[in-house]
C-alpha positions as CSV (number, residue, x, y, z in Angstrom):
1,M,109.6,92.4,84.6
2,F,107.5,95.3,85.8
3,R,108.5,94.6,89.3
4,F,112.2,94.5,88.2
5,V,111.8,98.0,86.6
6,I,110.3,99.3,89.8
7,F,113.3,97.9,91.7
8,L,115.8,99.7,89.3
9,L,114.0,103.0,89.8
10,S,114.0,102.5,93.5
11,T,117.7,101.9,93.4
12,F,118.3,105.4,92.0
13,A,116.1,106.7,94.8
14,L,118.9,105.8,97.2
15,L,120.5,109.1,96.3
16,D,117.5,110.9,97.9
17,G,117.7,108.8,101.1
18,V,114.5,106.9,100.4
19,F,116.3,103.6,101.2
20,G,119.0,103.1,103.7
21,V,119.2,101.9,107.3
22,W,115.8,100.8,108.7
23,K,115.2,100.3,112.4
24,Q,112.3,98.9,114.5
25,V,109.7,101.3,115.7
26,T,109.4,100.9,119.5
27,N,107.1,103.8,120.4
28,R,104.3,106.0,119.1
29,E,106.5,109.1,118.9
30,Q,108.5,107.6,116.0
31,L,105.2,107.5,114.0
32,W,104.7,111.3,114.3
33,R,104.4,111.7,110.6
34,Y,101.5,109.2,110.4
35,L,99.4,110.0,113.4
36,L,96.1,111.9,113.6
37,G,93.4,112.2,116.2
38,S,89.7,111.2,116.5
39,E,87.8,110.1,113.4
40,G,86.4,112.9,111.3
41,D,83.4,112.7,109.0
42,G,85.6,112.0,105.9
43,S,86.0,115.7,105.0
44,E,88.7,116.5,107.5
45,I,91.9,115.4,109.3
46,I,91.6,116.1,113.0
47,L,95.0,116.4,114.7
48,G,96.0,114.0,117.5
49,R,98.0,110.9,118.2
50,Q,95.5,108.0,118.3
51,Y,95.3,106.7,114.8
52,M,97.5,106.6,111.7
53,I,97.0,106.8,108.0
54,L,99.2,104.9,105.5
55,I,99.8,106.0,102.0
56,A,101.1,103.4,99.6
57,A,103.8,103.7,96.9
58,H,101.1,104.1,94.3
59,G,99.7,107.2,96.1
60,D,96.5,105.6,97.5
61,K,95.6,105.3,101.2
62,L,95.1,101.9,102.8
63,L,91.6,101.1,103.9
64,A,89.8,98.2,105.7
65,T,86.6,97.3,104.0
66,N,83.4,95.7,105.2
67,D,83.3,93.3,102.3
68,Y,85.1,90.2,103.4
69,Y,87.3,92.4,105.7
70,N,90.1,92.8,103.2
71,I,92.8,95.5,103.1
72,Y,93.0,97.6,100.0
73,Q,94.7,100.8,98.8
74,S,92.2,103.0,97.0
75,G,91.8,106.7,96.3
76,T,92.8,109.9,98.0
77,Q,89.5,110.4,99.9
78,L,89.7,110.0,103.7
79,G,87.2,108.3,106.0
80,H,87.1,106.0,109.0
81,F,88.0,103.1,106.7
82,N,91.5,104.6,106.5
83,Y,92.1,104.7,110.3
84,F,94.4,102.2,111.9
85,E,95.3,102.4,115.6
86,P,98.8,101.1,116.5
87,I,98.8,99.1,119.8
88,F,102.3,98.5,121.1
89,M,102.8,95.1,122.8
90,E,105.1,94.2,125.6
91,D,107.2,92.0,123.4
92,G,108.0,94.9,121.0
93,T,105.5,94.0,118.4
94,V,102.6,96.1,117.2
95,A,98.9,95.2,116.6
96,L,96.8,97.2,114.2
97,M,93.2,97.8,115.0
98,T,90.8,99.0,112.4
99,W,87.9,101.5,112.5
100,N,85.5,98.8,113.5
101,K,87.7,97.5,116.4
102,L,88.9,94.4,114.6
103,Y,92.6,93.4,114.3
104,I,94.6,93.0,111.1
105,S,95.9,89.5,110.6
106,R,98.4,88.0,108.2
107,Q,97.1,84.7,106.8
108,A,99.3,81.7,106.0
109,D,98.8,82.3,102.3
110,G,100.1,85.9,102.5
111,Q,96.7,87.5,102.4
112,I,95.8,90.3,104.9
113,R,92.5,90.2,106.7
114,A,90.9,92.6,109.2
115,D,88.5,90.3,111.0
116,R,90.1,89.1,114.2
117,Q,88.6,89.9,117.6
118,A,91.7,89.1,119.6
119,I,95.5,89.4,119.3
120,G,97.4,86.2,118.5
121,S,100.7,85.6,116.8
122,W,99.3,86.3,113.4
123,E,98.0,89.7,114.5
124,K,101.4,90.9,115.6
125,F,103.7,93.0,113.4
126,I,107.0,94.7,113.4
127,I,107.0,98.3,112.1
128,E,110.3,99.4,110.6
129,I,111.2,103.0,109.8
130,N,113.9,104.6,107.6
131,E,116.5,107.1,108.7
132,N,114.4,110.1,107.5
133,E,111.4,108.9,109.4
134,D,109.3,109.4,106.2
135,R,108.7,105.8,105.2
136,I,107.7,102.7,107.2
137,A,107.5,99.0,106.4
138,I,105.3,96.5,108.2
139,K,106.5,93.0,108.7
140,S,104.6,90.0,109.9
141,H,106.0,88.8,113.2
142,A,104.9,85.2,112.6
143,F,105.9,84.8,109.0
144,G,108.6,87.5,108.4
145,N,107.1,89.0,105.2
146,Y,106.4,92.6,104.5
147,F,103.1,94.3,103.5
148,T,103.1,94.8,99.8
149,A,100.8,97.3,98.0
150,Q,100.0,95.5,94.7
151,V,99.4,97.7,91.7
152,Q,95.9,96.4,91.2
153,G,94.8,97.5,94.7
154,H,95.2,94.6,97.0
155,V,97.6,94.7,99.9
156,T,99.3,91.4,100.7
157,S,102.1,90.3,103.0
158,D,104.5,88.4,100.8
159,G,107.4,90.9,100.4
160,A,110.7,89.3,101.3
161,K,112.5,92.6,101.6
162,I,111.8,96.3,101.5
163,L,111.4,97.6,98.0
164,A,109.2,100.4,96.7
165,W,105.9,98.6,97.1
166,E,106.7,97.7,100.7
167,Q,107.1,101.3,101.8
168,F,104.3,103.5,103.2
169,R,104.4,107.2,103.9
170,G,102.4,109.4,106.3
171,W,100.2,112.4,105.6
172,K,102.5,115.0,107.3
173,K,105.1,116.8,105.3
174,G,107.9,119.0,106.6
175,S,110.4,118.4,109.4
176,K,109.9,116.9,112.8
177,E,110.6,120.4,114.3
178,D,107.6,121.8,112.3
179,W,105.4,119.3,114.0
180,S,106.8,119.6,117.5
181,P,104.5,121.8,119.7
182,I,106.1,124.9,121.1
183,D,104.8,127.9,123.1
184,Y,106.3,131.3,123.6
185,W,105.7,134.8,124.7
186,E,104.8,137.2,121.8
187,L,105.0,141.0,122.2
188,I,101.6,142.3,121.0
189,S,101.6,145.9,122.3
190,S,103.5,148.6,124.2
191,F,102.9,152.0,125.7
192,D,105.4,154.7,126.7
193,N,104.2,156.6,129.7
194,L,107.6,157.5,131.2
195,D,107.3,161.2,130.8
196,S,103.8,161.6,132.2
197,S,102.9,162.1,135.8
198,A,99.3,160.9,135.1
199,E,98.0,157.4,134.6
200,G,97.8,156.4,130.9
201,S,95.4,154.1,129.1
202,M,96.5,151.6,126.4
203,R,94.1,150.1,124.0
204,F,95.0,146.9,122.2
205,A,93.4,144.1,120.1
206,R,93.0,141.0,122.2
207,K,93.0,138.1,119.7
208,I,92.0,134.7,121.0
209,G,91.9,131.6,118.8
210,M,93.7,130.0,115.9
211,S,95.1,131.0,112.6
212,T,96.5,128.8,109.9
213,T,99.2,129.3,107.2
214,E,98.9,127.5,103.9
215,T,98.9,123.7,104.5
216,E,100.4,122.5,101.2
217,S,103.9,122.4,102.7
218,Y,102.7,120.6,105.8
219,M,100.5,117.8,104.4
220,E,100.1,115.4,101.5
221,N,97.7,116.4,98.8
222,T,94.2,115.3,99.9
223,S,90.7,116.6,99.3
224,T,90.3,116.9,103.1
225,S,90.7,119.9,105.4
226,L,93.0,120.0,108.4
227,E,91.3,120.6,111.8
228,A,92.9,121.3,115.2
229,G,90.3,119.7,117.5
230,L,90.6,120.6,121.2
231,N,94.2,121.1,122.2
232,F,95.3,119.4,118.9
233,G,94.1,116.1,120.4
234,G,96.2,116.5,123.5
235,V,99.4,117.4,121.6
236,F,100.1,120.3,123.9
237,S,101.0,119.0,127.4
238,A,98.3,119.3,130.1
239,S,101.0,120.4,132.6
240,V,102.2,123.9,133.1
241,S,104.5,125.1,130.4
242,S,108.0,126.0,131.6
243,T,108.1,128.8,128.9
244,T,104.9,130.7,129.5
245,G,103.6,129.2,132.7
246,Y,100.3,128.4,130.9
247,N,98.5,125.1,131.3
248,W,97.2,124.5,127.7
249,G,95.1,121.6,129.0
250,T,92.8,124.2,130.6
251,S,92.2,126.1,127.4
252,T,88.6,126.7,126.4
253,S,87.3,125.4,123.1
254,Q,87.5,128.9,121.6
255,T,91.3,128.8,121.9
256,F,91.3,126.2,119.1
257,K,88.7,127.8,116.9
258,E,88.9,130.5,114.4
259,E,90.6,133.6,115.8
260,T,88.3,136.4,117.2
261,T,89.3,139.9,118.1
262,L,88.2,142.2,120.9
263,T,89.5,145.7,121.6
264,I,90.4,146.1,125.3
265,S,91.9,148.9,127.4
266,T,94.3,148.6,130.3
267,T,95.9,151.3,132.6
268,V,99.5,152.3,132.5
269,P,101.0,153.8,135.7
270,P,102.7,157.2,135.5
271,R,106.4,157.3,134.8
272,S,106.4,153.8,133.4
273,Y,106.7,151.9,130.1
274,L,104.4,148.9,129.6
275,L,105.1,145.9,127.4
276,L,102.2,143.4,126.9
277,Y,103.0,139.8,125.9
278,Q,100.6,137.0,124.9
279,A,101.1,133.2,125.1
280,F,101.3,131.8,121.6
281,G,101.4,128.1,120.6
282,K,102.7,126.7,117.4
283,Y,102.1,123.3,115.9
284,G,102.5,122.5,112.2
285,P,100.7,125.2,110.2
286,F,98.7,126.4,113.2
287,T,99.3,129.3,115.5
288,V,97.2,129.5,118.6
289,K,96.7,132.6,120.8
290,A,95.7,131.9,124.4
291,N,93.8,134.1,126.8
292,H,97.1,134.4,128.9
293,F,99.0,137.6,129.0
294,K,102.1,139.0,130.7
295,N,102.2,142.6,131.6
296,V,105.8,144.0,132.1
297,E,106.1,147.5,133.5
298,M,109.4,149.3,133.5
299,D,110.4,152.6,135.1
300,K,113.2,155.0,134.0
301,N,115.7,152.9,135.9
302,A,114.6,149.9,133.9
303,Y,113.2,148.3,137.1
304,E,110.7,145.6,136.0
305,I,107.4,144.5,137.5
306,S,105.9,141.5,135.7
307,R,102.4,140.1,136.3
308,I,100.2,137.5,134.5
309,M,96.8,138.5,133.4
310,E,93.7,137.2,131.7
311,F,91.2,139.6,130.0
């Protein structure tokens, strides 16, 4: 009866697009809302694309325990027990590896274990995702049943179809565009020396590092902090950006730490107007300021001379 009530409530959720057309996940990029980077110490989420966190319909995170290697959903705290690494197989299925390098397995009786050292048919799953890419369901490839988060805490694999208890959400909120890394030139200072026959001097604040807006609109409520890690766990491409010409893969660790400010002076030629731009990166709630600048000088005829600098 209780399950039937949940189903009725879920039917009304159709209006919000929670249900609808589901498709098979074939690559890691489709799981962008679930992925995070290297394992933290339990007090932080480190950005990246190696692991994923699954939040059940009841609001708890999935975890793999040491006791009998069971899968539970329990609490809002985050630790290495909650980390699952998706491994995409050549046949289109996905294996899930736990924090202690063991594979999740669906047993013949519908129980889920995390105690296998190799990938066989019982360790392969199909991940399906909804149209909004904000819910996934995990189906056993061998048996055809979905993971189900039971209200008492156990996670089994006996769901015949996708209802509320078979859906799992990720930790990222907001749109995919919010979590797509971009970089751009930001004008940070200018100096008008057009009417002077002497060389000028422009002082400006060189800010290197990272600043963060409020994270509530970007992540699910947790008691953990959000950390960038180096290069957001490789989220920014290590190749040269076509926008700024900057290779983010060469950034120093300071670039992804708390922002620091240093006042610097630069010369401005006579009869010229100087515009100073800085390479900015944006990912989720983070804005990153690199030690990569573009100096644009213009004369009275609007002739431009542009050069790249690092201070």
